[in-house]
C-alpha positions as CSV (number, residue, x, y, z in Angstrom):
1,M,29.1,204.0,-11.6
2,D,26.2,204.9,-9.4
3,S,24.0,202.6,-8.0
4,F,21.4,203.9,-11.1
5,D,24.1,202.2,-13.6
6,Y,23.7,198.7,-12.3
7,W,20.2,199.3,-12.9
8,R,20.8,199.8,-17.0
9,L,22.2,195.9,-16.9
10,C,18.5,194.8,-17.0
11,D,16.6,193.7,-20.1
12,E,13.8,193.5,-18.0
13,L,12.1,195.2,-15.1
14,T,9.1,194.5,-12.7
15,I,6.5,197.2,-13.0
16,I,7.5,199.0,-9.4
17,Q,10.9,199.1,-10.2
18,A,10.3,200.7,-13.6
19,A,7.9,202.9,-11.8
20,L,10.5,204.1,-9.2
21,L,13.1,204.6,-12.5
22,I,10.9,206.5,-14.3
23,A,10.6,208.8,-10.9
24,G,14.0,209.4,-10.9
25,E,14.3,206.9,-7.8
26,D,16.5,203.8,-7.3
27,P,14.6,200.7,-7.1
28,S,17.7,199.2,-4.9
29,S,16.3,199.9,-1.3
30,T,12.4,201.1,-2.1
31,S,11.0,198.8,-4.6
32,A,9.9,196.3,-1.8
33,Y,8.2,199.0,0.1
34,V,7.0,202.0,-1.6
35,E,3.6,200.1,-2.1
36,N,3.3,200.2,1.7
37,W,4.0,203.8,2.1
38,D,1.4,206.9,2.4
39,V,0.7,207.9,-1.1
40,E,2.3,211.6,-0.1
41,D,5.6,209.9,1.0
42,R,6.1,208.3,-2.5
43,P,8.5,209.7,-5.1
44,I,6.8,212.1,-7.3
45,G,5.5,210.4,-10.2
46,Y,5.4,206.9,-9.2
47,G,1.8,206.6,-8.5
48,A,1.2,208.0,-12.7
49,A,4.2,205.9,-13.7
50,R,3.1,202.9,-12.4
51,T,-0.7,202.9,-13.5
52,A,0.4,204.1,-17.0
53,L,2.9,201.1,-17.2
54,S,0.1,198.6,-16.0
55,N,-2.0,199.6,-18.5
56,A,0.2,199.8,-21.3
57,L,1.3,196.2,-20.2
58,E,-2.4,194.7,-20.3
59,R,-3.1,196.5,-23.5
60,D,-0.1,195.1,-25.2
61,Q,1.7,198.3,-25.7
62,I,4.7,197.3,-23.8
63,Q,6.5,194.1,-24.2
64,G,6.4,192.1,-21.2
65,C,5.3,189.5,-18.7
66,L,1.8,189.8,-17.5
67,V,1.5,187.7,-14.0
68,F,-2.1,188.3,-11.9
69,H,-3.0,187.5,-8.7
70,D,-4.7,184.1,-7.8
71,A,-7.2,185.9,-5.6
72,P,-10.7,186.2,-7.3
73,D,-10.1,189.8,-8.7
74,G,-7.4,188.5,-10.8
75,A,-5.7,191.9,-10.6
76,L,-2.1,192.3,-12.3
77,D,0.6,191.5,-9.9
78,I,2.9,194.7,-9.9
79,F,5.6,192.8,-7.9
80,R,6.1,190.3,-10.7
81,S,5.1,191.4,-13.5
82,T,7.8,192.5,-15.9
83,V,8.4,195.1,-18.9
84,I,11.2,194.7,-21.6
85,E,13.1,197.7,-21.5
86,D,13.7,198.3,-25.1
87,S,9.9,198.6,-25.6
88,L,9.5,200.6,-22.4
89,R,11.9,203.2,-24.0
90,L,10.2,203.1,-27.5
91,W,6.8,203.6,-25.7
92,L,8.2,206.3,-23.1
93,S,9.6,208.1,-26.2
94,G,6.1,207.6,-28.3
95,R,4.8,209.6,-24.9
96,G,7.3,212.2,-25.4
97,L,9.3,211.6,-22.4
98,K,12.9,211.4,-24.1
99,T,15.3,212.3,-20.8
100,G,15.5,210.6,-17.2
101,F,17.3,207.5,-16.5
102,F,15.8,205.7,-19.5
103,F,17.3,208.2,-21.8
104,P,20.9,208.6,-20.6
105,E,23.0,211.3,-22.0
106,G,24.9,210.6,-25.0
107,A,22.0,208.3,-26.1
108,G,20.2,211.6,-27.8
109,A,20.2,210.3,-31.8
110,P,16.6,210.2,-32.4
111,D,15.2,207.2,-33.3
112,Y,15.2,207.0,-36.8
113,L,19.2,206.8,-36.5
114,D,19.5,204.5,-33.7
115,T,20.2,200.7,-35.3
116,G,18.6,199.6,-32.2
117,T,15.1,200.7,-32.9
118,P,12.7,198.0,-34.3
119,R,11.8,200.5,-36.8
120,Y,15.3,201.5,-38.3
121,A,15.4,202.2,-42.1
122,P,18.9,201.8,-43.5
123,K,18.1,204.1,-46.0
124,L,16.4,206.7,-44.3
125,A,19.4,206.9,-41.7
126,A,22.0,207.0,-44.7
127,A,19.9,209.9,-46.2
128,V,19.7,211.8,-42.9
129,R,23.7,211.0,-41.8
130,A,24.6,212.1,-46.1
131,W,22.2,215.6,-45.9
132,Q,24.3,216.0,-42.8
133,A,27.4,215.5,-44.1
134,M,27.3,218.0,-46.7
135,S,28.6,221.7,-46.1
136,D,29.1,225.1,-47.9
137,S,32.1,223.9,-48.9
138,A,31.3,220.3,-50.1
139,R,28.5,222.2,-52.5
140,T,31.2,224.9,-53.9
141,D,33.5,222.8,-55.4
142,G,32.0,222.2,-58.3
143,K,29.4,219.8,-58.0
144,S,25.6,219.5,-58.0
145,P,24.1,218.7,-54.1
146,K,23.3,215.4,-55.4
147,Q,26.5,214.2,-57.4
148,A,28.3,215.0,-53.7
149,L,25.2,213.3,-52.2
150,T,26.1,210.5,-54.2
151,K,29.5,210.6,-53.8
152,W,29.4,210.5,-49.9
153,L,27.0,207.6,-50.3
154,R,29.3,205.5,-52.5
155,E,32.1,206.0,-49.9
156,H,29.6,204.8,-47.0
157,A,27.7,202.6,-48.6
158,A,28.7,199.7,-46.5
159,E,27.4,201.4,-43.4
160,F,23.9,201.4,-44.7
161,G,23.6,198.2,-46.4
162,L,23.8,199.9,-50.0
163,T,26.3,197.2,-51.3
164,G,25.8,194.0,-53.0
165,E,27.1,190.8,-52.1
166,D,30.3,191.3,-53.8
167,G,30.5,194.0,-51.7
168,K,30.5,196.9,-54.5
169,P,28.1,200.1,-53.8
170,N,24.5,199.6,-55.0
171,E,24.0,202.0,-57.7
172,T,20.5,202.1,-57.4
173,G,20.1,202.2,-54.0
174,I,22.4,205.3,-53.7
175,E,20.7,207.0,-56.5
176,E,17.3,206.5,-54.6
177,V,19.0,207.9,-51.3
178,A,20.6,210.7,-53.2
179,K,17.4,211.8,-54.7
180,V,15.8,212.2,-51.3
181,A,18.7,213.9,-49.2
182,N,18.7,216.4,-52.3
183,W,17.7,219.6,-51.3
184,Q,18.3,221.3,-55.1
185,L,15.4,219.7,-56.8
186,T,16.1,221.7,-60.0
187,G,18.0,219.7,-62.4
188,G,20.8,220.9,-64.3
189,A,24.5,222.3,-64.4
190,P,25.8,223.6,-61.0
191,K,26.3,227.2,-60.6
192,T,29.8,228.8,-60.5
193,P,29.9,230.1,-57.4
194,G,30.5,233.9,-57.2
């Protein structure tokens, strides 16, 4: 592991730490001093990231803890105010940033397939995964796309919460998901390959 990997253990980061990580810098040796550096000596992107994070935290666009200075101006204390890492990642995604420290390689699954996101919808994920599982060979075995999708969904029902309390597949839910994933909207018997 390199020094960056240890920062992945943190669920909460100060605004300065998060801004440095966004800018591609390890906060271990710089977070206490970066604000004292001349602007031209700071990491590229740090100032913009710090400002954006501060504003987003104050507007409640990112979850975290706001701490203000006791001074008369009552400015946000960027050394003590913190952001929640999961909330920060979602905010960055919404801004179109999906690379860098907060998006390690191998974590490239779209948000709608990530069970850790607050808006994860199991039926949507099931529809996408079922559709992805279909191949030309799966469609040529005499089944319609909807039949093949339904079969796959029954086999994977438990993964997507498409089962009842008894553990048996929820046929109504499976039918709904299969309709969404079905690319052949005209009904009827499947055409014979040839």
